[in-house]
C-alpha positions in Angstrom: 0.0 0.0 0.0 1.3 3.4 -1.0 0.0 6.8 0.1 0.4 9.6 -2.4 0.0 13.2 -1.2 1.4 16.6 -1.8 2.3 16.8 1.9 6.0 16.9 2.6 5.9 14.3 5.4 4.0 11.0 5.8 0.8 11.8 7.8 0.6 8.2 9.1 4.2 7.3 9.9 3.1 4.6 12.4 1.4 2.5 9.8 3.4 0.3 7.4 2.5 2.3 4.4 4.8 3.6 1.7 4.7 7.3 1.1 5.3 9.4 -2.0 5.3 13.2 -1.7 4.0 14.8 -4.9 1.0 15.7 -6.9 -1.2 12.6 -7.4 -2.6 14.2 -10.6 0.8 14.1 -12.3 2.0 11.0 -14.3 5.5 11.1 -12.8 4.2 10.9 -9.2 1.8 8.1 -10.0 4.5 6.1 -11.8 6.8 6.5 -8.9 4.0 5.1 -6.7 3.7 2.0 -8.9 0.3 2.7 -10.4 1.2 0.5 -13.4 1.2 -2.6 -11.2 -1.5 -1.5 -8.8 -4.7 -3.6 -8.2 -6.7 -0.6 -6.9 -6.6 3.1 -6.1 -8.6 5.0 -3.5 -9.0 8.7 -4.2 -10.2 10.8 -1.2 -11.6 14.2 -1.5 -9.2 17.1 -0.9 -11.2 19.6 1.1 -8.3 22.1 1.1 -9.2 22.7 -2.6 -11.9 25.2 -3.7 -13.6 22.4 -5.7 -12.7 19.0 -4.2 -14.6 17.0 -6.9 -12.8 18.7 -9.7 -9.4 17.8 -8.1 -10.6 14.2 -7.5 -11.6 13.9 -11.2 -8.2 15.1 -12.4 -6.5 12.4 -10.2 -9.0 9.8 -11.4 -8.3 10.7 -15.1 -4.6 10.4 -14.6 -4.8 7.0 -12.9 -7.2 5.6 -15.5 -4.9 6.9 -18.3 -1.9 5.2 -16.9 -3.6 1.9 -15.8 -7.1 1.4 -17.2 -7.3 -2.0 -15.4 -6.9 -0.5 -11.9 -10.0 -0.7 -9.7 -10.7 2.9 -8.8 -12.8 4.0 -5.8 -13.4 7.7 -5.4 -15.0 9.9 -2.7 -17.3 12.5 -4.2 -18.7 15.5 -2.3 -21.5 16.7 -4.5 -24.0 14.1 -5.8 -24.5 16.1 -9.0 -20.9 15.3 -10.0 -21.3 11.5 -9.8 -22.1 11.2 -13.6 -18.7 12.9 -14.4 -16.9 10.1 -12.6 -18.9 7.4 -14.4 -17.8 9.0 -17.7 -14.2 8.8 -16.4 -14.5 5.0 -16.1 -14.2 5.1 -12.3 -15.3 1.7 -10.8 -16.9 2.9 -7.6 -18.2 6.3 -6.5 -18.8 6.9 -2.8 -20.8 10.0 -2.1 -20.8 10.4 1.6 -23.2 13.3 1.6 -25.8 11.2 -0.2 -25.1 8.1 1.9 -25.4 10.0 5.1 -28.8 11.5 4.1 -30.1 8.0 3.4 -28.6 6.6 6.6 -30.1 9.4 8.8 -33.6 8.9 7.3 -33.5 5.1 7.6 -32.1 5.3 11.2 -35.2 7.4 12.1 -37.5 4.7 10.7 -35.3 1.8 12.1 -33.6 2.9 15.3 -30.1 1.4 15.7 -29.5 1.0 12.0 -26.5 3.3 12.0 -24.8 1.3 14.7 -25.4 -1.9 12.7 -23.8 -0.4 9.6 -20.9 0.9 11.7 -20.4 -2.6 13.1 -20.4 -4.2 9.6 -18.0 -1.7 8.1 -15.4 -1.6 10.9 -12.5 -3.9 10.1 -11.6 -6.5 12.8 -14.9 -6.2 14.6 -16.5 -9.5 13.8 -18.4 -10.3 10.6 -17.9 -8.2 7.6 -19.6 -7.8 4.2 -17.8 -9.5 1.2 -18.4 -9.5 -2.5 -17.4 -12.8 -4.1 -17.8 -14.3 -7.6 -20.4 -17.0 -7.5 -19.1 -20.6 -8.1 -20.6 -22.0 -11.3 -22.0 -25.0 -9.4 -24.6 -22.7 -7.8 -26.0 -21.6 -11.2 -29.7 -22.5 -11.5 -30.4 -22.6 -7.8 -32.9 -20.2 -6.2 -31.7 -17.4 -4.0 -33.7 -18.9 -1.1 -32.1 -22.3 -1.5 -28.6 -20.8 -1.6 -29.4 -18.6 1.4 -30.3 -21.6 3.5 -27.4 -23.7 2.2 -24.7 -21.1 3.0 -26.1 -20.4 6.5 -26.3 -24.1 7.4 -22.8 -24.9 6.1 -20.8 -21.9 7.2 -23.1 -19.5 9.1 -22.9 -17.1 6.1 -25.8 -14.7 5.4 -26.5 -14.1 1.7 -27.6 -10.4 1.2 -27.9 -10.0 -2.5 -26.7 -10.6 -6.0 -24.9 -8.4 -8.5 -25.8 -9.2 -12.1 -24.6 -7.1 -15.0 -23.7 -4.3 -12.6 -27.2 -4.2 -11.2 -27.7 -4.8 -7.4 -30.5 -7.2 -6.4 -30.9 -7.2 -2.7 -32.9 -10.0 -1.0 -34.8 -11.0 -4.2 -38.2 -12.5 -3.8 -39.9 -15.6 -5.2 -38.1 -18.0 -7.5 -35.2 -15.8 -8.4 -32.5 -18.0 -9.9 -28.8 -17.5 -9.9 -26.9 -17.4 -13.1 -23.2 -17.9 -14.2 -21.4 -14.6 -13.9 -23.3 -13.4 -10.8 -21.5 -12.0 -7.8 -22.7 -12.6 -4.2 -22.8 -10.2 -1.3 -22.4 -12.0 2.0 -22.0 -11.4 5.7 -19.3 -13.7 7.0 -16.6 -13.9 9.7 -14.0 -14.2 6.9 -13.9 -14.2 3.1 -15.5 -17.5 2.0 -13.4 -19.9 0.0 -16.2 -22.1 -1.3 -13.9 -25.1 -1.0 -16.9 -27.4 -0.8 -19.0 -28.4 -3.7 -22.7 -29.1 -3.9 -23.5 -32.3 -2.0 
């Protein structure tokens, strides 16, 4: 893991994280950080800029230009700017302002919901949410059947399915799984699916 920032000193020296001082929107800085070999990139909003989203977009464009295969996750401040990041081929857009509005409203309807989300999203605090490719031997089974099977075998809770970049949470009825689906699960560790259908 490498942190790239225009700061002169590493802001997290206690963590075992590489540090590159420079402008993350510049090709030279990104190449020094090893972007060509990187699996993923996280771009956080820079609130010291007059327009944090514009700055984030510049960094995202530079990264996608140097390594189109990198999995890029960006923090966006203004929900109206989300489409610009989609056009820049960013893989995931996290708009905290939008998310916080939804969470506040849902927490009013379902008290304690914010604590549950915090528990699920904190690393090292029990079960976590994972996205995993669905093993092909599950194709054709119903969501309900797989839900019961995973819980009985490994105490895993199946939340939903991603199909063709569409999220389907807790599908109803006879929803059947297909090759190429991805599963979202709650589990104590990332499932290996070492077992096969009995």
